[in-house]
C-alpha positions in Angstrom: 7.5 -9.8 -20.8 5.9 -6.4 -21.5 7.6 -3.2 -20.3 7.2 0.3 -20.2 3.6 0.2 -18.4 3.1 1.9 -15.2 -0.1 1.7 -12.7 -2.8 4.4 -13.8 -5.3 4.3 -10.9 -4.5 5.2 -7.4 -6.4 5.7 -4.6 -4.7 8.2 -2.0 -5.3 7.7 1.7 -4.1 8.9 4.7 -3.1 7.1 8.0 -5.1 8.4 10.4 -3.6 6.6 13.5 -0.9 3.9 14.4 -2.7 1.8 17.4 0.2 -0.5 17.2 4.0 -0.7 15.9 2.7 -2.9 13.2 -0.4 -1.6 12.2 -1.7 1.4 10.5 -5.3 2.5 10.0 -6.0 4.1 7.0 -9.4 6.5 5.9 -10.0 4.7 2.7 -12.3 1.4 3.4 -14.7 -0.7 1.3 -16.8 3.0 0.8 -13.2 3.8 -1.6 -11.9 0.6 -2.5 -13.6 -2.6 -4.4 -12.2 -5.8 -2.7 -13.9 -8.2 -4.6 -10.5 -9.2 -6.7 -8.2 -8.9 -3.7 -7.2 -6.5 -1.5 -5.5 -3.0 -2.8 -1.8 -3.3 -2.8 0.4 -0.1 -1.3 2.5 1.3 -3.9 6.0 2.0 -2.9 5.3 0.8 0.5 7.8 -2.2 0.3 6.6 -5.0 3.1 3.1 -2.9 3.9 -0.2 -5.0 3.3 -3.6 -3.7 3.5 -5.6 -5.9 5.3 -9.2 -6.2 7.1 -11.4 -3.3 5.4 -14.1 -2.0 7.2 -17.0 0.6 5.6 -14.9 3.5 6.2 -11.5 2.5 7.0 -8.4 0.0 5.8 -6.0 -1.4 8.2 -2.1 -1.8 7.1 -0.1 -4.4 8.3 3.7 -2.9 8.4 5.4 -5.7 10.3 7.4 -6.2 7.2 8.0 -2.8 6.2 11.5 -1.0 7.0 9.9 2.5 7.0 6.3 2.6 8.0 4.1 5.4 7.3 3.7 8.0 10.4 0.0 9.6 11.2 -0.9 11.9 8.7 1.3 10.4 5.9 -0.6 10.0 3.0 0.0 6.3 1.1 -1.5 5.6 -2.3 -3.0 2.3 -2.9 -3.4 0.3 -6.5 -7.0 -0.9 -6.5 -7.4 -5.0 -6.8 -10.4 -3.8 -9.3 -10.6 -0.5 -11.2 -13.8 -0.9 -12.3 -16.2 -0.9 -9.3 -13.6 1.2 -7.4 -13.9 4.0 -9.8 -17.9 3.7 -9.3 -17.5 4.8 -5.7 -15.9 8.1 -6.8 -17.3 11.4 -8.2 -14.1 12.7 -10.0 -11.2 11.3 -11.8 -8.2 13.2 -10.6 -5.6 13.6 -13.7 -2.1 13.5 -11.9 1.2 13.9 -13.5 4.6 13.2 -12.3 3.3 11.3 -9.4 6.5 9.6 -9.1 8.6 12.7 -8.8 9.2 15.7 -6.5 6.3 18.0 -7.4 3.0 15.8 -8.8 0.6 18.2 -10.1 -3.0 18.2 -11.0 -4.0 18.5 -14.8 -7.2 17.1 -15.0 -10.6 16.6 -13.1 -13.0 14.2 -14.8 -16.8 13.8 -13.6 -17.4 9.8 -13.3 -21.0 10.5 -15.1 -22.1 7.2 -14.3 -21.1 7.4 -10.8 -24.0 5.3 -8.8 -25.8 4.4 -11.5 -27.6 1.1 -11.1 -29.1 0.8 -14.8 
C-alpha cells in the first residue's frame, strides 16, 4: 500500500442546525458538492455520514458519532468526485497546516473554466 498521501481537496461546511440528536444540517448541498461518484466523507469526524443532500443543504447522520458537531461548527467534507465539485466553485483556496492548530490561507487560485459548458 502507498503511504504518505493525504487528502488535498475539502469543502468547508457549517452546521446550520441540529433538528434531532442524531442529525445535523450543513450549508453544503448539491450546489457545493458533486455526488455522482458517492457521497462526501466527513473528515476527522468518525461515525458521521453525509446523507440526503438537497440543492443548498446536506444532512449529517451523527447517530454513530461519539462527538457530534454543534451548531456553528465547521465540518470538512472530502468530495466523492473532485472534478465536478471544483467546477461548482469560483476559487481554490490553498491552505497550509489544515490538520494543525493554526491553518493559514496561502494562495487563492481562480477556477478559470468555472461553469463552462463547451
